[in-house]
C-alpha positions in Angstrom: 51.2 55.7 115.3 51.6 58.0 112.3 52.2 55.2 109.9 55.8 56.2 109.3 57.3 53.4 111.3 59.6 53.3 114.2 61.3 56.6 115.2 64.7 55.5 114.1 63.4 54.9 110.5 62.7 58.6 110.2 66.4 59.3 110.2 67.3 56.6 107.8 66.7 57.6 104.2 67.0 54.0 102.9 64.4 52.6 105.4 62.0 55.6 105.3 62.0 55.8 101.5 62.9 52.5 99.9 64.9 52.9 96.8 65.8 56.5 97.4 69.4 57.5 96.7 71.5 57.9 99.9 73.9 60.8 99.7 77.6 60.0 100.4 79.0 61.9 103.2 82.8 62.6 103.0 84.7 63.1 106.3 86.4 66.4 106.4 90.3 66.7 106.9 89.6 68.2 110.3 87.8 65.1 111.4 90.6 62.8 110.4 93.1 65.1 112.3 90.9 64.9 115.4 90.7 61.1 115.2 94.6 60.9 114.8 95.1 63.2 117.7 92.8 61.2 119.9 94.6 57.9 119.0 98.0 59.5 119.7 96.8 60.7 123.1 95.4 57.3 123.9 98.6 55.7 123.1 100.6 58.1 125.3 98.2 57.7 128.2 98.5 53.9 127.9 102.3 54.1 127.9 102.2 56.3 131.1 99.8 53.9 132.7 102.2 51.0 131.9 105.2 52.8 133.3 103.4 53.8 136.4 102.2 50.2 136.9 105.8 49.0 136.7 106.9 51.6 139.2 104.2 50.4 141.6 105.2 46.8 141.1 106.5 45.2 144.3 110.2 45.0 144.7 112.3 43.1 147.2 114.4 45.0 149.7 117.6 43.8 151.1 119.9 45.4 153.7 123.7 44.7 153.6 126.4 45.1 156.3 130.1 44.7 156.1 132.1 44.7 159.4 135.7 43.9 160.4 135.2 42.5 163.9 138.9 42.3 164.9 138.4 38.7 166.1 142.0 37.9 167.0 143.5 36.2 170.0 143.1 38.6 173.0 146.9 39.3 173.4 147.0 40.4 169.7 143.7 42.3 169.7 144.6 44.0 172.9 141.2 43.7 174.4 138.7 40.8 175.1 137.0 39.9 171.8 135.0 37.3 173.4 133.1 40.0 175.4 132.4 41.9 172.2 131.4 39.2 169.8 127.9 38.3 171.1 126.8 41.9 171.0 128.1 42.1 167.4 126.2 39.0 166.4 123.0 40.3 168.1 123.2 43.7 166.4 124.1 42.2 163.0 121.2 39.8 162.9 118.7 42.4 161.7 120.6 42.8 158.4 119.6 40.5 155.5 123.2 39.9 154.2 126.2 40.3 156.5 129.8 40.1 155.5 132.3 39.7 158.4 136.1 39.9 158.2 138.6 38.9 160.8 136.1 36.7 162.7 139.1 34.2 162.9 138.7 32.9 166.5 135.1 33.8 167.2 133.0 32.8 164.2 131.0 30.4 166.3 130.3 32.9 169.0 128.9 35.3 166.4 126.9 32.6 164.7 125.1 31.7 167.9 123.4 35.1 167.9 122.4 34.7 164.1 120.4 31.5 164.4 117.9 32.8 161.9 120.5 33.1 159.2 122.6 30.8 157.1 126.3 31.3 157.6 129.1 30.4 155.2 132.9 30.7 155.9 135.7 31.5 153.5 138.5 29.3 152.3 140.7 27.4 154.8 144.4 26.7 154.8 144.6 23.3 153.1 145.8 24.6 149.7 149.0 25.8 151.3 151.6 23.4 152.7 153.3 26.1 154.7 150.2 26.9 156.6 149.4 23.2 157.2 152.9 22.7 158.6 152.6 25.8 160.9 149.2 24.5 162.1 150.8 21.2 163.1 153.8 22.9 164.9 151.4 25.2 166.9 148.9 22.6 167.8 150.4 21.9 171.3 150.2 25.6 172.1 146.6 25.9 170.8 145.6 23.1 173.2 146.6 25.2 176.2 145.5 28.7 174.9 141.8 28.9 174.2 140.9 31.0 171.2 144.5 30.9 169.9 144.6 28.8 166.6 146.8 30.4 164.0 147.4 30.1 161.1 144.0 31.0 159.8 142.0 30.6 156.7 140.5 33.7 155.0 138.8 34.8 158.3 135.8 35.9 156.4 132.1 34.8 156.6 128.8 35.7 155.0 125.5 35.3 156.8 122.3 35.3 154.7 118.8 35.7 156.2 116.7 32.6 156.0 114.0 34.4 153.9 116.6 34.5 151.1 117.7 31.4 149.1 121.3 30.6 148.7 121.9 29.3 145.1 125.7 28.9 144.9 128.8 29.3 147.1 132.4 29.6 145.9 135.5 30.0 148.1 139.0 30.8 146.6 142.2 31.9 148.2 144.4 34.5 146.7 147.8 33.5 145.3 150.1 35.9 147.1 150.7 37.3 150.6 153.3 39.4 152.4 154.8 38.9 155.8 155.4 35.9 158.0 157.4 38.1 160.5 156.5 41.8 160.4 154.5 43.4 157.6 151.3 42.8 159.6 151.9 39.1 159.5 149.4 38.7 156.6 150.7 35.3 155.5 149.4 33.8 158.7 146.0 34.1 157.2 145.1 32.5 153.8 143.2 35.6 152.5 140.7 35.1 149.7 137.1 35.8 148.7 133.8 34.2 149.4 131.1 34.4 146.6 127.5 33.7 147.7 124.7 33.8 145.1 121.4 34.8 146.7 117.8 34.7 145.3 115.1 37.0 146.6 111.3 36.2 147.0 110.7 37.4 143.5 113.4 35.3 142.0 115.9 38.1 141.4 119.5 36.9 141.8 122.4 38.8 143.3 126.1 37.6 143.6 127.6 38.8 146.8 131.5 38.9 147.2 133.0 39.2 150.6 136.8 39.8 150.8 139.7 40.9 153.0 142.8 42.1 151.2 146.4 42.4 152.1 147.2 45.0 154.9 150.3 47.0 155.4 151.8 50.2 153.8 155.0 48.7 152.5 155.8 48.6 148.7 155.5 44.8 148.6 152.2 44.9 150.6 150.8 47.4 148.0 152.0 45.1 145.2 150.3 42.1 146.8 147.1 44.1 147.5 147.0 45.1 143.8 147.4 41.6 142.7 144.6 40.4 145.0 142.1 43.0 143.9 142.8 42.0 140.2 142.2 38.4 141.1 138.9 39.4 142.6 138.0 41.3 139.3 139.0 38.2 137.3 136.7 36.1 139.5 133.8 38.5 139.2 134.3 38.4 135.3 134.4 34.6 135.4 131.7 33.8 137.9 129.3 36.7 137.5 129.4 37.8 133.8 126.4 40.1 133.2 125.0 39.4 136.7 124.0 41.8 139.5 126.9 42.0 142.0 127.5 43.4 145.5 131.2 43.4 146.5 132.0 44.3 150.1 134.6 43.8 152.8 138.0 45.2 154.1 139.9 46.2 151.0 142.5 47.9 153.0 142.6 50.7 150.4 142.3 54.3 151.5 141.4 57.3 149.3 144.0 59.7 150.6 146.9 58.3 148.6 146.8 58.6 144.8 148.1 55.1 144.1 145.6 53.6 146.4 142.7 55.6 145.0 143.8 54.5 141.5 143.8 50.9 142.6 140.1 50.9 143.7 139.0 53.0 140.7 140.7 50.6 138.3 139.0 47.7 140.0 135.6 49.4 139.9 135.8 50.4 136.3 137.0 47.0 135.2 133.9 45.2 136.5 131.5 48.1 136.3 130.9 48.7 140.0 129.4 51.7 141.7 130.5 52.9 145.1 127.5 53.2 147.5 129.3 55.9 149.4 129.0 53.9 152.7 131.8 55.4 154.8 132.5 56.2 158.5 130.9 59.3 159.9 133.6 60.1 162.5 136.8 61.7 161.4 139.0 59.3 163.5 137.9 56.3 161.4 140.0 55.6 158.3 138.0 54.3 155.4 139.3 50.8 154.3 135.9 49.0 154.0 133.6 49.3 151.0 130.2 48.3 149.6 130.1 48.4 145.8 127.4 47.2 143.5 126.1 46.9 140.0 122.8 45.8 138.3 122.9 42.9 135.9 120.8 40.9 133.4 117.5 40.0 135.1 118.2 42.1 138.3 118.2 45.8 138.9 119.7 47.1 142.1 118.4 50.5 143.3 120.4 52.1 146.2 118.2 53.6 148.8 120.6 54.4 151.6 124.1 53.8 152.7 126.4 54.9 155.6 127.9 53.9 158.9 126.0 51.5 161.2 126.4 53.6 164.3 124.6 51.2 166.6 127.8 49.0 166.9 128.9 50.4 170.2 128.6 49.0 173.8 129.3 50.8 177.1 130.2 53.9 175.1 133.0 52.2 173.0 133.1 51.0 169.5 132.8 47.2 169.2 135.8 47.0 166.8 138.7 48.8 165.4 136.7 49.4 162.1 133.4 51.1 161.5 130.5 48.9 160.5 129.0 50.0 157.1 125.6 49.3 155.6 123.6 49.8 152.5 119.9 49.2 151.7 118.8 48.2 148.2 115.5 47.7 146.3 115.9 44.7 144.1 113.9 44.5 141.0 113.5 41.4 138.8 113.9 42.4 135.2 113.5 40.5 131.9 116.8 39.1 130.6 
């Protein structure tokens, strides 16, 4: 030892020479600038890390299908729907949420193939005295003709995979229809909408609306169709304010006619829905079915893919007179 104490004391004027004045060292402006830049860079890197962590956060995925299955009595359908329905149900069961339209006579046949899903049917006929009277009058005929039971309810159903929770279900008929004789006979079905609120594994909630609107090209049919889609818009505003929504089904609205295109555009803009673009691939299909969506408070819907579900064929023929359409979403739970 040289008597000058530990090595660190030699660099400390106060400890090496007690009582000696210690010079004050002032930081240069360049040093403060460097410190500020380092802090700013650190903050930016932290923000990027947080964003990337959010992007990597797990999100739920749901697949959605809409399909008009043309499930009428065989003389009206002009084929054997009972032969088609089991295949439709078997193919549809792989989707998380399925909205069927026109499953009138064959709902149970389809449901047997979707035992791992919860099924919900649309409204019945009991709100309309005319439909009840027609049901009573036709009962003797229905006894002798299997799968012939008009008049019908909405003829729509929604199946939800058992991994998803169903929080709420609402069924409502539309006020107007057109045609008991002719005009596609739409008054023989009490068309309406079916609202099913689902919750994913992460707790994100989505309101799914399934509907089938008035068919027919006549002026009166167009008026009724417009009134029905506005009723649907009002229901979404009432039941799903600021919530995430998927609206699907057979809207019977094409895009080739300006008045029809304006109708679907007005509906979408009123409730803030985006068209997934799901549409038939083959030119011979007319697009009448849609899958529309929006994000909402607490839930962000991110469209991954949409189009025609081309697997719905058997023996080289389509399984219905409509194309089956699908969409796949990533569902993110977001703070309200």
